[in-house]
C-alpha positions in Angstrom: 0.0 0.0 0.0 1.3 3.4 -0.9 1.6 6.5 1.2 0.3 9.8 -0.1 2.3 13.0 0.4 1.5 16.6 -0.3 4.2 19.2 -1.1 2.7 22.7 -0.9 4.1 26.2 -1.2 2.6 28.7 1.2 3.0 32.4 2.2 3.2 33.4 5.8 -0.5 34.2 5.6 -1.3 30.8 4.1 -1.8 31.7 0.4 -1.1 28.9 -2.0 -2.3 30.4 -5.2 0.0 30.8 -8.3 3.5 30.5 -6.7 5.2 29.9 -10.0 4.4 32.8 -12.2 2.1 35.8 -13.0 -0.1 33.8 -15.5 -0.2 30.6 -13.5 -3.6 31.2 -11.8 -5.0 34.7 -11.9 -8.4 33.5 -10.8 -10.4 35.9 -8.6 -8.3 38.8 -9.8 -5.1 37.5 -8.1 -2.2 39.8 -9.1 0.6 38.3 -7.0 1.5 35.3 -9.1 5.1 34.2 -9.0 5.7 35.1 -5.4 7.9 32.0 -4.7 10.3 32.6 -7.5 12.7 35.1 -5.8 13.4 32.4 -3.1 14.5 29.6 -5.5 18.1 29.2 -4.3 20.3 26.1 -4.3 18.9 24.8 -0.9 15.4 25.0 -2.4 16.5 23.1 -5.5 18.2 20.4 -3.4 15.1 19.8 -1.4 12.9 19.5 -4.5 15.3 17.1 -6.1 15.1 15.0 -2.9 11.3 15.0 -3.1 11.3 14.0 -6.8 13.8 11.1 -6.1 11.1 9.2 -4.2 7.7 9.0 -6.1 6.1 5.9 -7.6 3.3 8.0 -9.1 1.7 11.5 -9.0 -1.8 12.6 -8.1 -2.9 16.0 -9.2 -5.9 18.3 -9.2 -7.1 19.5 -12.5 -5.7 23.0 -12.3 -2.2 21.8 -11.3 -2.3 19.1 -13.9 -3.0 21.7 -16.6 -0.2 23.9 -15.4 2.3 20.9 -15.3 1.1 19.4 -18.6 1.7 22.8 -20.3 5.3 22.8 -19.2 7.0 19.5 -18.3 6.4 17.4 -21.4 8.6 19.9 -23.3 11.5 19.2 -20.9 13.0 16.1 -22.4 16.5 16.1 -20.8 16.8 12.6 -19.3 19.2 14.1 -16.7 16.6 16.5 -15.4 15.6 14.8 -12.1 12.1 16.4 -12.0 11.1 16.2 -15.6 12.2 12.6 -16.0 10.0 11.6 -13.1 7.0 13.7 -14.1 7.2 12.5 -17.7 8.0 8.9 -17.0 5.9 7.9 -14.0 2.1 7.2 -13.8 0.0 10.4 -13.3 -3.5 10.5 -12.0 -5.7 13.5 -12.4 -9.1 14.2 -10.8 -11.4 15.8 -13.4 -15.0 15.5 -14.5 -14.5 17.1 -17.9 -11.1 15.8 -19.0 -11.7 13.0 -21.5 -8.5 12.7 -23.5 -5.4 13.8 -21.6 -2.5 14.5 -23.9 0.3 13.9 -21.3 1.5 10.4 -21.7 0.9 8.1 -18.7 -2.1 10.0 -17.4 -5.2 8.3 -15.9 -8.3 10.3 -15.2 -10.1 9.6 -11.9 -13.8 10.3 -11.7 -16.7 9.6 -9.5 -16.3 9.3 -5.7 -12.8 11.0 -5.4 -12.0 9.8 -1.8 -13.0 6.2 -2.7 -10.9 6.4 -6.0 -7.9 7.7 -4.1 -8.1 5.1 -1.4 -8.2 2.4 -4.0 -5.3 3.9 -5.8 -3.3 3.8 -2.5 -4.3 0.2 -2.0 -3.0 -1.0 -5.4 0.2 1.1 -5.5 3.5 0.6 -3.7 5.8 3.4 -2.6 5.0 7.1 -2.4 2.3 8.8 -4.4 3.0 12.5 -4.5 0.7 15.5 -4.8 2.1 18.9 -5.6 -0.1 22.0 -5.2 -3.7 20.8 -6.0 -5.0 22.6 -2.9 -8.7 21.9 -3.6 -8.1 18.2 -4.0 -5.9 18.3 -1.0 -8.6 19.7 1.2 -11.0 17.0 0.1 -8.4 14.3 0.9 -7.5 15.8 4.2 -11.1 15.6 5.2 -10.9 11.8 4.7 -7.5 11.3 6.4 -6.0 10.2 3.1 -2.9 12.4 3.1 -0.2 10.7 5.2 2.6 13.4 4.9 2.6 17.1 4.5 5.7 19.0 3.2 4.8 22.7 3.8 7.3 25.2 2.3 6.6 28.5 4.0 8.0 31.5 2.1 8.8 34.8 4.0 6.1 36.9 2.3 2.6 38.1 3.1 0.2 38.8 0.3 -3.1 39.6 1.9 -5.2 38.0 -0.8 -5.4 34.7 -2.7 -6.7 31.2 -2.1 -5.5 29.4 1.0 -4.8 25.8 1.7 -6.5 25.6 5.0 -9.9 27.3 4.9 -12.8 27.5 7.3 -14.5 24.1 7.6 -11.5 21.9 7.0 -11.6 18.8 9.2 -9.8 19.2 12.5 -6.6 17.0 12.2 -3.5 16.5 14.2 0.0 15.9 12.8 3.4 15.0 14.2 6.3 17.2 13.2 9.0 15.0 11.7 11.5 17.4 10.1 12.5 20.9 9.5 15.1 23.0 7.6 15.5 26.5 6.4 16.9 27.5 3.1 19.5 30.3 2.7 16.7 32.5 1.2 14.6 32.0 4.2 12.0 29.3 3.1 11.0 27.3 6.2 10.4 23.6 5.2 8.4 21.6 7.6 7.3 18.0 7.3 4.4 16.5 9.2 3.0 13.0 9.5 -0.7 12.3 10.0 -1.6 11.6 13.6 -5.4 11.7 13.8 -7.8 13.9 15.7 -6.6 16.9 17.8 -6.5 16.6 21.6 -7.6 19.5 23.8 -6.8 20.8 27.2 -6.9 23.9 29.4 -4.2 26.1 31.1 
C-alpha cells in the first residue's frame, strides 16, 4: 500500500495560489502570481530534487495538472531529475470534464474521489505525490488520506489569494517529523498524519 504526500508552497498568511508565475492562476483577480520565484536558491533546489527522487506516481488536481502538462512534457532532458519523473511515472488527475489527456501516462479519476484515491493507494506501492492541488488536498485531508505534508513557508505576506486551510477543514493533528530553512529563508516543515486533535486547558 502506498503513502500519499502533499508538497505545498505557502506564504506566511497561508496563500497557495500561483506561486510559479504571474499567469499561472489569476483567478479571482489575483495579481501576485510568481511570489515564490525570488526564493528559489540552491537549498530549495536540493530539497525539490530529494522530493522527486522518491515517487512511484503522482496525483494532481485539474488546475495543477493543466499547469504541469503545459510545461513539463517539453522538458525532455533525461538528466533532469524532476522532468524525468513527471514524464516517466504514472500520473492520476481528478477531473470530470477531461476525457483525452495528452500527457503520456495519465489516468483520469472520476466519481467518488476519496474512494478512488483510497483504491489507488491500496493498489500502489511506494509514495504517491501530490504537488499543489489545494482543492483536492482539502478533500483528501477531510478523509485522512494524506499521510505526509511538506509545507514550504515563504517569507512573504500577500493579503489576498486562495489558501490551503480554509474554514470548515476537518480538525486534524499531525506529528512534526522534520524541518530545515533555506538560505533564502524558506522554512520547510514535514508532518505525519496523527489523527484527531487533543484538547486541554491552562
